[in-house]
Each structure stands twice: as structure tokens, then as C-alpha cells.
C-alpha positions as CSV (number, residue, x, y, z in Angstrom):
1,M,0.0,0.2,0.1
2,K,1.3,3.6,-0.9
3,D,1.7,5.4,1.5
4,F,1.0,9.0,1.0
5,V,-1.1,11.7,3.5
6,L,-5.3,11.5,2.9
7,I,-5.6,14.0,5.8
8,P,-2.8,16.5,6.7
9,I,-1.6,16.1,10.9
10,E,-3.3,19.5,10.9
11,K,-6.7,18.6,11.2
12,I,-6.3,15.5,12.4
13,E,-3.3,17.2,16.0
14,S,-6.7,20.3,16.0
15,R,-8.9,16.6,16.3
16,I,-8.1,16.0,18.7
17,L,-9.4,16.7,22.6
18,F,-7.7,16.1,26.6
19,L,-11.1,14.9,28.4
20,R,-11.8,13.2,31.7
21,G,-7.1,13.0,31.4
22,K,-7.2,11.2,27.8
23,K,-6.8,12.2,24.5
24,V,-9.9,11.1,22.5
25,M,-11.5,11.8,19.1
26,L,-15.2,12.6,19.0
27,D,-17.7,10.4,16.9
28,V,-18.8,13.6,14.4
29,D,-15.3,13.8,13.9
30,L,-14.3,10.6,13.1
31,A,-17.3,10.1,10.6
32,E,-16.3,13.8,9.0
33,L,-12.4,11.8,8.7
34,Y,-14.5,9.0,7.7
35,K,-16.9,10.8,5.8
36,V,-19.4,8.3,6.6
37,K,-22.2,10.5,8.2
38,T,-21.7,10.1,12.6
39,K,-25.5,7.6,13.1
40,V,-23.4,5.5,10.7
41,L,-20.3,5.6,12.7
42,N,-22.3,5.0,15.9
43,Q,-24.2,2.3,15.0
44,A,-21.2,0.4,14.0
45,V,-19.8,0.4,17.1
46,K,-22.6,-0.2,18.5
47,R,-23.2,-3.7,17.3
48,N,-20.0,-3.8,18.5
49,L,-20.5,-2.9,21.7
50,K,-17.9,-5.5,23.5
51,R,-14.8,-4.3,21.6
52,F,-15.5,-0.9,23.3
53,P,-14.0,-1.0,27.0
54,I,-14.5,2.3,29.4
55,D,-10.2,2.7,28.9
56,F,-11.7,2.5,24.6
57,M,-14.3,4.9,24.7
58,F,-16.4,6.1,26.4
59,Q,-20.4,8.7,26.8
60,L,-19.6,12.2,27.3
61,T,-22.0,13.8,30.1
62,K,-24.2,16.6,29.4
63,N,-21.8,18.5,31.4
64,E,-19.0,17.3,28.8
65,M,-20.8,18.2,26.2
66,D,-22.4,22.2,27.2
67,E,-19.1,22.7,27.8
68,L,-17.1,21.5,24.1
69,V,-20.4,23.7,22.8
70,T,-19.6,26.8,24.3
71,N,-15.8,27.4,23.5
72,C,-15.1,24.6,20.2
73,D,-17.4,27.0,17.3
74,R,-16.8,23.5,15.1
75,F,-19.7,22.2,18.2
76,K,-22.5,24.6,17.8
77,N,-24.3,22.2,15.8
78,L,-24.9,20.0,18.5
79,K,-25.7,22.4,20.7
80,H,-29.6,20.9,20.4
81,S,-28.7,17.2,19.9
82,T,-30.8,14.8,22.0
83,S,-27.9,12.8,22.7
84,Y,-24.4,13.3,23.8
85,S,-21.1,11.8,22.0
86,F,-18.6,8.3,22.0
87,A,-15.6,9.8,22.8
88,F,-12.0,7.6,21.8
89,T,-9.0,7.2,22.9
90,E,-6.3,5.9,21.3
91,Q,-7.0,1.9,21.3
92,G,-10.7,2.8,20.5
93,V,-9.7,4.2,17.1
94,A,-7.0,0.9,16.7
95,M,-10.3,-0.5,17.1
96,L,-12.7,0.9,15.2
97,S,-10.6,0.0,12.0
98,S,-11.6,-3.5,12.8
99,I,-15.2,-2.2,12.6
100,L,-15.2,0.2,9.6
101,N,-13.7,-2.4,6.4
102,S,-13.2,0.7,4.2
103,E,-10.3,1.5,2.0
104,R,-10.5,5.5,3.0
105,A,-11.1,4.3,6.4
106,I,-8.0,2.2,7.4
107,L,-6.2,4.8,5.3
108,V,-7.6,7.2,8.7
109,N,-7.2,5.3,11.2
110,I,-3.5,5.0,9.7
111,Q,-2.6,8.9,10.1
112,I,-4.8,8.8,13.1
113,I,-3.0,5.9,14.7
114,R,0.4,8.1,13.6
115,T,-1.0,11.2,15.0
116,F,-1.0,9.9,19.0
117,T,1.8,8.5,18.5
118,K,3.3,11.7,17.3
119,L,1.5,13.3,20.3
120,R,2.7,11.0,22.6
121,E,6.7,12.2,21.6
122,M,6.4,15.6,21.8
123,I,4.9,15.8,25.3
124,E,7.8,12.6,26.5
125,G,9.9,15.3,24.4
126,N,8.8,18.1,26.6
127,R,9.5,16.4,30.4
128,D,12.7,16.0,29.4
129,L,12.6,18.9,28.9
130,K,11.1,21.0,31.1
131,K,13.5,18.3,33.4
132,K,16.2,19.9,32.0
133,I,15.2,23.6,33.9
134,E,14.0,21.7,36.2
135,E,18.0,21.2,37.3
136,M,19.5,24.1,35.7
137,E,17.2,26.2,38.5
138,R,18.6,24.9,41.8
139,K,22.2,25.5,39.6
140,Y,21.6,29.0,39.0
141,D,20.3,32.1,40.7
142,T,16.8,33.7,42.0
143,Q,17.8,36.4,39.4
144,F,16.5,33.7,36.6
145,K,13.0,32.7,38.2
146,A,11.8,34.0,36.2
147,V,12.4,33.5,33.3
148,F,12.7,29.4,33.9
149,E,9.2,30.5,35.3
150,A,7.9,32.3,31.5
151,I,10.0,28.7,29.6
152,K,7.7,26.1,31.8
153,N,4.7,27.9,31.0
154,L,5.8,27.9,27.3
155,I,6.3,23.9,27.6
156,E,3.1,23.2,29.6
157,P,0.6,21.5,27.9
158,E,-2.9,23.4,27.4
159,R,-5.6,21.3,28.1
160,T,-9.6,21.4,27.4
């Protein structure tokens, strides 16, 4: 299979959210990437619920949905939805490939998994950088405290 970019990595990265302490993607975003209706995606998942334990997928609460609609313009169409979105962890996204058999779903899943991996590597790199900065802080005077604080604020991942 030829290795090409079906979807820009930035588009996938922008769809990864931080909810309940996990990086997840919502059913509505995954359906858009797979070019299927959200309802079709969720029906396939519901037919295969045994494949999706709580650490692979969970349903958002009303408060979580309200917060997403309030904070993210792209979710405004969910404002009056009577059902709550499903959130899929990296493992849940990987499991989707076993129930969605289209060529596009396979290629999109490969890209999504690569994006999750890249984000994990970036976060680990930030941890290493943070550790080195803390070591430098201990070594140098308090006159550099403000500089170190500013650098730490820049490398800390923002949580949504």
C-alpha cells in the first residue's frame, strides 16, 4: 500500500481533545474524517460494543457536551442534539479499524494512530525539557527565576 497523506496531520491534531485525563477524538470528528454519517459510525460501534471497553470509548455527559459547545465553535451544531457524543481513545480509534472495513477508514486510521504517536513523543520530549530546565533552575541564582517560569509556561501542554 502506497504511503501518502490523505488528511493533513494538523487537521487530525486539531480534532484530538483532552477529556477525563485522556486524549480522545469524538464520533462526529471521526465520522467526518471517514466520510460517513455519525449515526452510521455509532451504529457500527453499538453492534460491536464488546470491542469498546470504557478505556477505549466513553459517552460524554451533558456537562461535557455543554462545555464543548460553549468553547468550540465547530461543535455548535451539537447544541440542540438529544444524544451525547462518544469519545474514543487511541485504542478505541484503533479498534474502529476492525469494524469499519472501507479503504478510506483503514487509511484514515493509520494516519490518526501516527498522529497520536507523534503527540505522545512530543509530550515526552516536553517532559525531558522540563526536567532539564528544573535542573538548571537548581543550579543558577534566583535572578533567573522569572525566565525559567516563562519557559515552563511555554512548554506546559494546554488542557481543554
